[in-house]
C-alpha positions as CSV (number, residue, x, y, z in Angstrom):
1,M,10.4,-5.2,21.5
2,D,10.6,-2.5,23.9
3,S,7.2,-0.8,24.8
4,E,7.9,1.9,23.1
5,D,8.3,0.7,19.7
6,E,5.5,-1.7,20.1
7,R,3.7,1.5,20.8
8,I,4.5,3.2,17.5
9,L,3.6,-0.2,15.9
10,R,0.8,-0.4,17.6
11,D,-0.4,3.2,15.9
12,A,1.1,2.7,12.9
13,D,-1.1,-0.8,12.8
14,E,-4.1,1.1,13.6
15,R,-3.9,4.1,11.1
16,G,-2.7,1.7,8.2
17,G,0.5,4.2,7.8
18,I,4.1,3.2,8.2
19,S,6.0,2.1,11.5
20,G,9.2,2.9,13.2
21,L,7.3,6.5,13.4
22,H,7.6,9.2,15.9
23,R,4.2,10.3,17.5
24,K,3.2,13.4,17.9
25,D,3.8,13.8,21.5
26,S,7.4,12.3,21.4
27,P,9.9,15.2,22.4
28,N,11.6,14.1,18.9
29,S,8.8,14.3,16.7
30,I,7.0,17.0,14.7
31,P,3.0,17.6,14.0
32,S,1.4,15.3,12.0
33,C,0.6,16.0,8.4
34,G,-2.6,14.4,5.9
35,I,-1.4,12.6,3.5
36,S,-3.4,10.4,1.2
37,G,-6.7,11.1,3.2
38,S,-4.4,9.8,5.9
39,L,-2.9,11.4,9.5
40,F,0.9,9.5,9.2
41,M,3.9,10.8,11.1
42,I,6.8,12.4,9.2
43,V,10.2,11.3,10.2
44,I,12.9,14.2,11.0
45,D,16.2,13.1,12.0
46,P,15.8,13.8,16.0
47,D,17.5,16.8,17.3
48,V,18.8,14.3,20.7
49,E,19.1,10.8,20.2
50,F,17.6,10.0,23.4
51,R,16.6,6.2,22.2
52,L,19.8,3.7,20.4
53,Y,20.0,4.2,17.1
54,E,17.0,6.5,16.1
55,N,19.1,8.6,13.9
56,K,19.5,5.7,11.6
57,E,15.7,5.0,11.7
58,G,14.6,8.2,10.9
59,R,16.8,8.1,8.0
60,L,15.7,4.3,7.2
61,V,12.0,5.4,7.2
62,R,12.2,8.9,5.4
63,K,14.0,6.8,2.3
64,R,11.0,4.6,2.3
65,L,8.7,7.8,1.8
66,R,10.7,9.6,-0.8
67,G,10.8,6.5,-2.8
68,S,7.2,5.5,-2.8
69,K,5.4,7.1,-5.5
70,H,2.3,8.4,-3.8
71,G,4.4,9.4,-0.6
72,L,3.3,5.9,1.7
73,D,3.2,2.4,0.5
74,S,2.1,0.4,3.1
75,A,3.1,-3.2,1.5
76,E,6.6,-2.4,1.4
77,P,8.5,-3.7,3.9
78,D,9.4,-2.2,6.9
79,P,12.8,-1.0,6.7
80,A,13.2,0.0,10.3
81,F,12.4,-3.8,12.1
82,V,16.3,-4.5,12.1
83,I,16.7,-1.0,14.3
84,R,13.6,-1.9,16.5
85,L,15.8,-5.7,16.8
86,H,19.0,-4.4,17.5
87,R,17.7,-1.7,20.3
88,F,15.6,-4.8,21.8
89,F,19.4,-6.3,22.1
90,H,21.5,-3.9,22.8
91,T,19.2,-2.0,25.3
92,L,18.7,-5.2,28.0
93,R,23.0,-5.1,26.8
94,G,22.9,-1.5,28.3
95,F,21.4,-2.2,31.3
96,H,23.6,-4.4,32.3
97,K,26.8,-3.3,31.1
98,G,25.8,0.5,32.6
99,K,25.8,2.2,29.7
100,L,23.0,3.0,27.6
101,D,21.1,6.1,26.0
102,L,19.6,9.5,27.0
103,S,17.1,7.6,28.1
104,G,18.1,6.8,31.3
105,R,19.0,3.1,32.9
106,H,15.8,3.9,35.0
107,E,14.4,0.7,37.1
108,Q,11.0,1.3,35.7
109,R,11.7,1.0,31.6
110,Y,14.1,-2.1,32.4
111,R,11.3,-4.0,34.1
112,S,8.9,-3.6,30.8
113,L,12.4,-4.6,29.0
114,W,12.9,-7.5,30.9
115,I,9.1,-8.6,30.4
116,R,9.6,-8.6,27.1
117,W,12.7,-10.1,27.1
118,K,11.7,-13.5,29.0
119,T,8.9,-14.0,26.8
120,F,11.2,-13.6,23.9
121,Y,13.7,-16.1,25.1
122,F,11.6,-18.4,26.0
123,G,10.1,-18.5,22.0
124,I,13.5,-18.2,21.1
125,R,14.5,-21.8,22.7
126,K,11.1,-23.1,21.7
127,L,12.2,-22.5,17.9
128,S,15.6,-23.8,18.8
129,V,14.3,-27.0,19.6
130,H,12.7,-27.4,16.3
131,A,16.4,-25.7,14.2
132,V,17.2,-27.7,11.1
133,P,20.5,-26.7,9.5
134,Y,20.3,-26.6,5.6
135,Q,22.7,-24.8,3.4
136,Y,21.7,-23.2,0.1
137,P,24.6,-22.4,-2.6
138,L,25.8,-18.3,-3.1
139,R,24.7,-16.8,-6.0
140,D,26.4,-13.7,-7.9
141,E,24.1,-10.5,-9.2
142,K,23.5,-12.7,-12.1
143,N,21.7,-15.7,-10.4
144,H,25.4,-17.4,-11.2
145,P,26.6,-20.0,-8.7
146,V,29.6,-18.5,-6.8
147,I,32.7,-20.7,-8.0
148,K,35.9,-20.3,-5.1
149,N,39.0,-22.7,-5.7
150,G,36.4,-24.8,-8.1
151,Q,34.1,-25.5,-5.8
152,P,30.4,-23.3,-5.2
153,V,30.4,-21.4,-1.6
154,Y,27.2,-22.2,-0.2
155,I,25.9,-20.1,2.8
156,Q,24.4,-21.9,6.2
157,D,21.6,-21.1,7.6
158,L,18.4,-22.6,9.4
159,T,14.7,-23.9,9.0
160,I,12.2,-24.3,11.7
161,D,10.0,-28.0,11.4
162,P,7.1,-27.1,11.5
163,P,7.3,-24.1,9.5
164,E,4.2,-22.6,11.0
165,L,6.0,-22.1,14.2
166,L,8.8,-19.7,12.9
167,E,5.9,-17.6,11.2
168,E,4.0,-17.6,14.4
169,F,7.1,-16.1,16.0
170,R,7.9,-13.9,13.5
171,K,4.5,-12.0,13.1
172,K,4.2,-12.1,16.7
173,W,7.6,-9.9,17.1
174,K,7.4,-7.9,14.0
175,I,10.3,-9.8,12.1
176,D,10.6,-9.9,9.0
177,E,11.5,-13.2,7.0
178,R,15.0,-11.2,5.5
179,Y,16.3,-11.4,8.9
180,S,18.0,-14.4,9.2
181,L,17.4,-17.2,12.1
182,V,21.3,-17.2,12.5
183,D,22.0,-13.8,13.0
184,L,18.8,-13.9,15.4
185,F,20.3,-16.9,17.3
186,K,23.8,-15.4,17.8
187,E,22.3,-12.0,18.8
188,T,20.2,-13.8,21.2
189,E,22.9,-15.6,22.8
190,E,25.5,-12.8,23.0
191,T,22.5,-10.9,25.1
192,W,22.2,-14.0,27.6
193,D,25.8,-13.7,27.7
194,V,26.3,-10.2,28.3
195,I,23.1,-10.6,31.5
196,L,25.4,-14.2,32.7
197,K,28.8,-12.0,33.2
198,H,27.0,-9.0,34.8
199,P,23.9,-10.6,36.4
200,Q,22.4,-7.5,38.0
201,P,22.0,-4.7,36.1
202,K,23.0,-1.6,37.0
203,F,19.9,1.3,37.5
204,Q,20.8,5.0,37.1
205,K,20.3,7.0,40.3
206,L,21.4,10.7,39.8
207,C,20.4,12.5,36.4
208,L,21.8,15.2,35.3
209,Q,19.2,17.8,36.2
210,D,20.2,16.6,39.8
211,L,23.3,18.8,39.1
212,P,23.1,21.9,41.2
213,V,21.7,24.5,39.3
214,E,24.4,27.2,39.5
215,L,26.4,24.3,37.3
216,L,23.9,23.4,34.9
217,H,23.8,27.4,34.3
218,A,27.6,26.9,34.0
219,I,26.9,24.0,31.2
220,M,24.5,26.1,29.1
221,K,26.6,29.2,29.1
222,H,29.6,27.4,28.0
223,A,27.4,25.4,25.0
224,S,26.8,26.7,21.7
225,I,23.5,27.7,21.0
226,Y,22.3,24.5,18.6
227,D,23.0,22.7,21.7
228,V,21.5,24.8,24.2
229,R,18.5,24.7,22.5
230,R,18.6,21.0,22.0
231,L,19.1,20.9,25.6
232,G,16.7,23.5,26.4
233,A,14.3,20.9,24.4
234,T,14.2,17.9,27.0
235,S,12.3,19.7,29.9
236,H,10.8,22.4,31.4
237,L,13.8,22.3,33.9
238,F,16.0,23.0,30.8
239,H,13.9,25.2,29.0
240,D,13.3,27.7,31.9
241,I,17.3,27.6,32.5
242,S,18.4,27.8,28.7
243,I,15.6,30.7,27.7
244,S,18.6,33.1,29.0
245,Y,21.3,31.9,27.0
246,V,18.9,31.4,23.9
247,F,18.3,34.5,23.2
248,E,21.3,35.1,24.5
249,S,22.8,36.5,20.9
250,R,21.2,37.3,17.8
251,N,22.6,38.3,14.0
252,L,20.7,40.6,12.2
253,R,21.1,40.2,8.4
254,L,20.3,42.8,5.5
255,Q,21.0,40.5,2.4
256,C,19.8,40.1,-0.9
257,A,16.5,38.1,-1.3
258,R,18.1,36.1,-3.6
259,P,21.8,36.4,-5.4
260,I,22.8,38.4,-7.9
261,D,23.4,37.0,-11.2
262,E,25.7,40.4,-12.5
263,A,26.1,39.3,-16.1
264,N,22.5,38.7,-16.5
265,I,21.3,41.7,-14.9
266,L,23.7,44.0,-17.2
267,A,21.8,42.1,-20.3
268,L,18.5,43.9,-19.3
269,P,17.6,46.9,-20.7
270,M,18.5,50.0,-18.2
271,D,14.5,51.0,-17.3
272,Q,14.5,46.9,-16.6
273,R,17.4,47.0,-14.8
274,R,17.0,49.6,-12.6
275,R,13.9,48.2,-11.6
276,Y,14.7,44.8,-10.8
277,R,17.5,45.4,-8.6
278,T,14.9,48.8,-6.7
279,N,13.1,46.5,-6.0
280,L,15.6,43.6,-4.6
281,M,17.0,46.6,-2.1
282,K,13.7,47.3,-1.2
283,T,12.3,43.8,-0.2
284,A,15.6,43.0,2.0
285,R,15.4,46.3,3.7
286,K,11.5,45.1,4.7
287,V,13.0,42.0,5.8
288,F,15.8,43.4,7.6
289,L,13.0,45.9,9.3
290,E,10.6,43.7,9.7
291,E,12.9,41.8,11.8
292,V,14.1,44.6,13.7
293,K,10.1,45.3,14.8
294,F,9.7,41.8,16.0
295,L,12.3,41.5,18.1
296,I,11.3,45.4,20.0
297,S,7.7,43.8,20.4
298,R,9.4,40.9,22.9
299,E,10.1,42.3,25.4
300,D,11.0,38.9,27.1
301,I,13.6,38.0,24.5
302,L,15.3,42.0,24.3
303,S,15.7,41.8,28.2
304,R,17.7,38.3,27.4
305,L,19.8,40.0,24.7
306,R,23.5,40.3,25.3
307,K,25.3,40.3,22.0
308,L,23.8,41.5,18.6
309,K,25.6,41.2,15.3
310,L,24.2,43.3,12.4
311,S,25.7,42.2,9.0
312,D,25.3,44.4,6.1
313,E,26.1,42.4,2.7
314,W,25.4,44.8,0.4
315,T,29.0,46.4,1.0
316,D,29.9,43.2,-0.8
317,Y,28.0,44.0,-3.9
318,I,28.3,47.7,-4.0
319,P,31.8,47.3,-5.5
320,L,30.4,45.5,-8.3
321,T,26.5,46.6,-8.5
322,T,26.9,50.4,-7.9
323,F,22.8,51.2,-8.2
324,I,21.9,52.0,-4.5
325,D,21.3,55.7,-5.7
326,D,18.5,53.8,-7.7
327,V,16.8,54.2,-4.2
328,D,16.9,57.8,-3.6
329,G,20.3,57.8,-2.5
330,K,22.4,55.6,-0.1
331,A,21.4,58.0,2.6
332,T,17.3,58.1,2.3
333,F,18.1,53.5,1.8
334,Y,19.9,53.5,4.8
335,E,18.0,55.9,7.1
336,P,15.7,53.5,8.3
337,I,17.4,50.4,8.7
338,I,19.9,53.3,11.3
339,R,16.7,54.5,12.8
340,A,15.5,50.8,13.5
341,I,18.7,50.0,15.0
342,G,19.2,52.5,17.4
343,D,15.5,52.2,18.9
344,L,16.3,48.4,18.9
345,L,19.8,49.5,20.9
346,V,17.2,51.9,23.3
347,C,14.7,49.4,24.0
348,A,17.4,46.6,24.6
349,P,19.0,47.7,27.9
350,N,21.6,44.6,28.4
351,I,23.2,44.4,24.8
352,S,27.3,44.6,25.9
353,E,28.7,43.5,22.5
354,V,28.0,44.7,18.9
355,V,29.8,43.5,15.9
356,L,29.8,45.1,13.0
357,S,30.5,42.9,10.1
358,P,30.7,44.6,7.2
359,W,28.8,47.4,7.8
360,I,28.8,50.6,6.4
361,I,29.9,53.2,9.2
362,T,27.4,56.7,9.4
363,S,27.2,59.5,11.8
364,S,23.6,57.8,12.7
365,L,25.0,54.6,13.2
366,C,27.6,55.8,16.1
367,K,24.9,58.0,17.8
368,C,22.9,55.0,18.0
369,L,25.7,53.1,19.8
370,A,26.7,56.2,22.0
371,V,23.3,55.8,23.9
372,S,24.0,52.1,24.6
373,K,25.9,50.8,27.1
374,L,28.3,48.6,24.9
375,E,31.3,47.4,26.7
376,T,32.6,45.6,23.3
377,L,32.4,46.4,20.2
378,T,34.1,44.5,16.6
379,I,33.9,45.9,13.5
380,S,34.9,43.7,10.5
381,H,36.0,44.8,7.2
382,C,34.2,48.4,7.5
383,I,33.5,51.1,5.1
384,A,32.8,54.5,7.0
385,D,30.7,56.5,4.9
386,L,31.8,59.7,2.9
387,T,30.6,62.0,5.5
388,F,31.3,60.5,8.6
389,E,34.5,62.1,8.8
390,D,32.8,65.8,8.5
391,Q,30.7,65.2,11.0
392,I,32.9,63.1,13.5
393,H,33.7,66.1,15.5
394,D,30.0,66.8,16.0
395,L,29.4,63.3,17.2
396,P,28.6,61.9,21.0
397,L,31.6,59.9,22.4
398,S,30.5,56.5,24.0
399,M,31.7,56.2,27.4
400,S,30.9,52.7,28.6
401,V,33.4,50.7,25.4
402,R,36.4,48.9,27.2
403,S,37.0,46.3,24.1
404,V,37.4,47.1,20.2
405,T,38.1,44.6,18.1
406,F,39.4,45.7,13.9
407,T,39.4,43.3,11.2
408,L,40.7,44.8,8.2
409,S,41.7,43.6,5.0
410,T,42.1,46.2,2.5
411,M,43.0,50.3,2.7
412,S,39.1,51.2,2.0
413,H,38.3,49.7,5.6
414,L,41.2,52.2,6.9
415,G,38.0,54.9,7.5
416,S,36.5,52.8,10.4
417,W,39.5,53.8,12.3
418,R,38.1,57.3,12.6
419,V,35.9,55.4,15.5
420,L,37.9,54.7,17.7
421,S,38.3,58.6,18.2
422,L,34.7,58.5,20.0
423,L,35.9,55.7,22.9
424,P,37.6,57.9,24.7
425,F,38.2,54.6,27.6
426,V,39.3,52.5,25.2
427,E,41.3,49.4,27.6
428,N,41.7,46.5,25.1
429,L,42.5,46.8,21.3
430,S,42.7,44.3,18.8
431,I,44.0,44.5,14.9
432,R,43.4,41.4,13.1
433,G,44.3,41.0,9.4
434,V,43.6,37.9,6.6
435,N,46.1,35.7,5.6
436,E,46.2,37.1,2.4
437,L,48.4,40.0,3.7
438,R,51.5,37.9,3.6
439,F,50.6,39.0,-0.4
440,L,50.9,42.3,-0.1
441,G,54.5,43.0,2.0
442,N,55.2,45.2,-1.0
443,T,53.2,48.0,-0.6
444,T,54.7,51.2,1.1
445,E,50.7,52.1,2.2
446,P,49.3,50.8,6.2
447,I,47.0,48.0,5.7
448,A,46.1,47.3,9.0
449,V,47.3,50.7,11.5
450,P,45.5,54.0,11.1
451,V,47.1,55.9,7.7
452,L,49.5,58.7,8.7
453,E,47.2,62.0,8.5
454,I,44.6,60.6,11.2
455,R,46.9,59.2,14.0
456,P,47.8,62.1,15.8
457,T,44.2,62.1,16.6
458,L,43.9,58.6,17.7
459,N,45.5,58.5,21.1
460,P,44.3,55.1,22.8
461,W,47.7,54.6,24.2
462,Q,46.9,56.7,27.4
463,Q,45.0,54.2,28.9
464,L,45.2,51.1,26.6
465,R,45.6,47.8,29.3
466,K,45.8,45.2,26.8
467,F,46.9,45.5,23.0
468,S,47.1,42.4,19.9
469,M,47.8,42.8,16.3
470,S,47.8,39.4,14.8
471,T,47.2,38.1,10.8
472,V,49.0,41.0,9.5
473,S,52.3,42.0,7.4
474,S,55.8,42.3,8.7
475,M,55.3,46.1,7.0
476,E,53.2,47.0,9.7
477,V,55.4,46.7,12.7
478,Q,57.4,49.7,11.5
479,T,53.9,51.5,11.0
480,L,52.7,50.8,14.6
481,A,56.1,51.5,16.1
482,S,55.7,55.2,14.3
483,W,52.2,55.4,15.9
484,I,53.3,55.3,19.1
485,Q,56.1,57.5,18.7
486,V,53.5,59.9,17.6
487,I,51.6,59.8,19.9
488,R,54.7,60.2,22.5
489,E,55.4,63.1,20.7
490,T,52.3,64.4,20.6
491,A,50.2,64.0,23.4
492,P,49.9,66.7,26.7
493,L,52.7,65.5,29.4
494,P,52.8,63.8,31.3
495,F,52.3,60.6,28.5
496,T,53.1,57.1,29.9
497,L,52.2,53.6,28.6
498,Q,49.8,51.6,30.6
499,L,50.0,48.5,28.6
500,T,50.3,45.1,30.9
501,H,49.4,43.0,27.7
502,F,51.2,43.4,24.3
503,K,50.7,40.6,21.3
504,L,52.1,40.7,18.2
505,A,52.2,38.2,15.5
506,V,53.1,38.7,12.1
507,E,53.2,37.5,8.7
508,C,56.7,36.1,6.9
509,G,58.6,37.3,10.1
510,I,59.8,41.0,12.0
511,E,63.1,42.5,10.9
512,P,65.3,43.2,13.4
513,D,65.4,47.1,13.2
514,D,61.3,47.2,13.1
515,L,61.7,44.9,16.3
516,F,64.6,47.0,17.9
517,D,62.6,50.3,17.5
518,L,59.7,48.8,18.3
519,L,60.8,48.1,21.5
520,R,62.1,51.5,22.3
521,Q,58.9,52.5,21.8
522,L,57.3,50.4,24.2
523,H,60.0,50.7,26.8
524,G,58.8,51.4,30.5
525,A,55.6,49.9,29.6
526,P,54.9,47.7,33.2
527,L,53.8,44.7,30.7
528,Q,53.5,41.7,32.3
529,Y,52.9,39.3,29.5
530,L,53.9,39.7,25.6
531,V,54.1,37.6,22.9
532,L,56.2,38.2,19.6
533,D,55.4,35.8,17.0
534,G,57.1,35.6,14.3
535,L,60.8,36.5,15.1
536,R,63.4,37.0,12.0
537,Y,66.0,38.2,14.8
538,A,66.5,35.5,17.6
539,H,70.2,35.9,19.3
540,P,70.6,36.0,23.1
541,D,71.1,39.5,23.7
542,L,67.3,39.8,22.6
543,L,66.3,38.4,26.2
544,D,68.7,41.7,27.8
545,R,66.9,43.8,25.7
546,I,63.5,42.8,26.6
547,A,64.5,42.4,30.5
548,Q,65.8,45.8,30.4
549,A,62.7,47.3,28.6
550,F,60.2,45.1,30.5
551,P,61.6,44.5,34.2
552,N,58.2,43.0,34.9
553,L,57.4,40.6,33.0
554,I,55.4,37.1,34.2
555,S,55.0,35.7,30.8
556,L,56.9,35.8,27.4
557,S,56.4,34.0,24.5
558,L,58.4,34.0,21.5
559,L,58.2,32.3,18.3
560,Y,61.4,32.2,15.9
561,R,60.9,32.1,11.8
562,E,63.9,30.2,10.5
563,S,63.3,31.2,7.0
564,P,61.9,35.1,5.8
565,I,59.6,33.4,3.4
566,Q,57.9,31.2,6.5
567,Y,54.8,33.1,7.4
568,K,53.5,29.9,10.1
569,S,54.2,29.2,13.5
570,G,56.3,25.7,14.2
571,F,59.5,24.5,15.8
572,A,62.9,26.4,14.5
573,N,66.1,25.3,14.6
574,W,66.5,28.5,16.6
575,P,70.6,30.2,16.2
576,H,72.1,29.2,18.7
577,A,72.1,26.4,22.0
578,S,69.8,26.3,24.7
579,W,72.4,26.9,27.6
580,E,73.5,29.8,25.5
581,Y,70.2,31.7,26.4
582,A,69.4,30.2,29.7
583,P,72.1,32.5,31.5
584,R,69.8,36.1,29.9
585,L,66.7,34.5,31.6
586,A,68.8,35.3,34.9
587,N,67.5,39.6,34.0
588,F,64.1,38.2,35.1
589,N,62.7,38.6,38.6
590,H,59.7,37.6,37.3
591,L,58.9,35.7,34.7
592,R,56.9,32.6,36.0
593,Y,56.0,31.8,32.2
594,L,58.2,30.8,29.3
595,G,56.9,29.9,26.0
596,W,59.0,28.9,23.0
597,N,59.4,26.9,19.6
598,F,62.9,26.2,20.3
599,R,63.3,22.7,18.3
600,I,64.1,19.6,21.2
601,G,65.0,16.3,19.6
602,I,62.5,13.3,20.7
603,R,65.1,10.0,21.0
604,A,63.0,6.6,21.4
605,S,64.2,3.7,24.0
606,T,64.6,-0.2,22.0
607,T,63.6,-2.2,25.1
608,Y,59.5,-2.5,23.8
609,V,61.1,-3.7,20.5
610,L,63.1,-6.4,22.9
611,H,60.3,-7.6,23.7
612,F,59.7,-8.9,20.3
613,F,62.9,-10.6,20.0
614,E,62.5,-12.6,22.8
615,N,58.8,-13.8,22.5
616,G,58.7,-14.2,18.9
617,F,56.7,-11.8,16.6
618,P,53.2,-11.0,17.4
619,T,50.3,-12.4,15.2
620,K,48.1,-9.8,14.5
621,R,45.5,-11.4,17.0
622,E,48.2,-11.2,19.5
623,W,49.5,-7.5,18.6
624,K,45.5,-6.0,19.6
625,D,44.9,-8.7,22.9
626,K,48.7,-7.9,24.3
627,Y,50.9,-5.2,22.4
628,Q,48.5,-2.2,20.8
629,S,47.4,-1.1,24.2
630,Q,51.4,-0.5,25.3
631,H,52.5,3.1,24.3
632,L,56.1,3.2,22.7
633,D,58.1,4.9,25.6
634,V,59.7,8.5,24.1
635,F,61.9,10.2,26.2
636,R,62.0,14.2,25.6
637,D,64.6,16.6,26.4
638,G,61.9,18.8,27.4
639,D,61.8,18.6,31.0
640,S,66.0,18.6,31.4
641,I,66.1,21.9,29.2
642,A,63.3,23.0,31.3
643,R,65.4,22.1,34.7
644,L,68.2,24.2,33.2
645,L,66.3,27.4,32.9
646,H,65.0,27.3,35.9
647,A,68.6,27.2,37.3
648,H,68.9,30.6,36.0
649,C,65.9,31.9,36.3
650,P,64.3,30.1,40.2
651,T,60.6,32.5,39.5
652,L,60.1,30.3,36.6
653,E,57.0,27.5,37.1
654,T,55.6,26.7,33.4
655,I,57.9,26.1,29.8
656,A,55.8,25.5,26.8
657,L,57.2,24.0,23.6
658,L,55.0,25.4,20.9
659,P,54.8,23.5,17.5
660,G,52.3,25.3,15.8
661,R,48.7,25.8,15.2
662,G,47.0,21.9,14.6
663,V,49.6,20.5,17.6
664,P,49.0,20.5,20.9
665,P,51.9,22.1,22.6
666,I,54.3,20.3,25.2
667,V,53.8,22.6,28.8
668,Y,56.2,21.0,31.5
669,R,55.2,22.6,35.0
670,N,57.5,22.7,38.1
671,D,56.5,20.1,40.7
672,V,58.7,20.8,43.5
673,V,59.0,17.8,46.0
674,G,61.0,18.3,49.0
675,G,62.4,21.3,47.7
676,V,63.6,19.7,44.5
677,C,63.0,20.8,41.2
678,A,60.9,18.3,39.0
679,F,59.7,19.5,35.7
680,K,56.9,17.0,34.5
681,E,55.0,17.0,31.5
682,V,51.4,18.2,32.2
683,D,48.4,16.3,29.9
684,W,47.5,17.7,26.8
685,A,44.4,19.2,27.1
686,V,46.1,21.1,30.6
687,A,48.7,22.1,28.1
688,V,46.6,24.1,25.7
689,E,45.0,25.5,28.7
690,V,48.0,26.9,29.9
691,A,49.2,28.4,26.3
692,A,46.3,29.6,25.2
693,E,45.7,31.5,29.0
694,H,49.5,33.0,28.1
695,G,48.5,33.9,24.4
696,S,51.1,31.3,23.1
697,V,48.9,29.2,20.6
698,S,46.8,31.2,18.3
699,S,46.1,34.8,16.7
700,D,43.3,35.5,19.3
701,P,43.3,38.8,20.8
702,W,43.6,39.1,25.2
703,P,40.3,38.1,26.7
704,A,38.0,41.1,27.8
705,S,38.2,41.0,31.2
């Protein structure tokens, strides 16, 4: 086996323990634990599988440990010997094929492995001289011979004469007798064939750490926190780089110490019920405060903290278990928590984003947010405190927040809109509902837009640049238009909209009258990006209305709904032909991107099938060898339609066909060669990136930048 496996086996023999376990000083191991008076290594699946099959090996060894009566049985056959044997063969093949594992294809490792391979191969050749074939009947679970077509089934195997040679070989290489000689000879010959086919091993010249530091930072930035931590555990260099990204985000949760069983609680006497609930909440608060205290004590972590998420899980239980007054009232309970959050925001100077999900918004909390240098604020399913509205006029303004996202699902969350009046410089506003809102279409009350009484006091439209409202009821479109109208009528003159990005994605379609009213209210805004997802009106004159209202558009995405009960976007049969829409695009003088879900037919060629008739239909093996790698020729009309649209709108550079969520868009880009327009379909990964850049393929808000 390779040197690492031999070292592990040698240590296990010296300790009298189980082989196949990671050493304490291995980067994939955890500290050793005492079992039955001896030190043995406890294996977990390594976060990073440096060598081949390490995860599978760890699972086998852990299974053996769990199955042993006293945690360990050294007499039990080692279950990991097959893994080590396969690793030995496949690691050598990996060097010669140029594809291995995360330990790298380094020359020193190969030379150590090659010395063992030569000795191993010499021993195998020596055994093969003494190999004697024999067969034995195959038996079922009841030890009865297996009969097929009236004849017993035999298994072909080999034996060695004299048997001492085989016993000596197995002992030297720690190969269990359960591994057949047929498989052993087969693996050896396949490995030797790979060496003959690729005689020169391919050594690794560069490693990941040889990349420029700037590129490593970019990798860390785009990786998840979990991946950054795993990568940072591999070397000192990666640890130093990853440290900033590991602590970039933090989630503080005010949660129950244990699940609440409401039925059992209500069955208790009143005094026991109050005592149980009080202790439960005090425990949750204590844990939360201790975590905040720890963070404040670590300046190295605070200086790297950029995003802070505050989750108040008690708000989910309050409607069912209204017992918060049992702890000296709500204000008394939350007072030390809010004070601790304020201390944390003051001590962490680089926090730029705060997420409240869900939380009770209080005056004290808003004061804490105002003293920080926040740029992005997310308010998700939050409920405003009853005293918040009375004190809002005395609260300080947050002068640094530029991007705000509201996630709302019930009318109880509408009180959180009041926070917007404390944010006078918001430039990016996003409203996000939940899918269940499509079942609330009959309600006359707003769910995602501020109620009528407070709309005049909320005027983000004066400085707003980007706006998106997604996954909301179609009833909200009229409410949104009314909100803008109220601001137009009540705001001091001169009032002009500054919107450059506008996105609307509704459930079950936008009614024509609501759509026209919204376009009238937005008329005059310097829009450059417009996304309307959920149209119920798609006549060609819609393009005239949009062009007249927003002549400076450079990106337009339109998604039509065929049915009033359809709430998901997908390819749709638009009410008119493409050549009827094309002339209306001539009114756009700056349009470079058009995305729509216009259904375009697909037809397949027959030349592919003719090969079968000419050459005879292939067998299963011939299909895999000759035909499976070929692709069926498919001709789409998208490129011809793209040329048609471009003929009427010469500024168009990209046409995107949007099939809906979960399916990559079909994107055509204009590749002008010699002055001739030639729209070509781009790769699906590029297509997804392009459509996402223009807000066409998801309900995500516009980016903050």
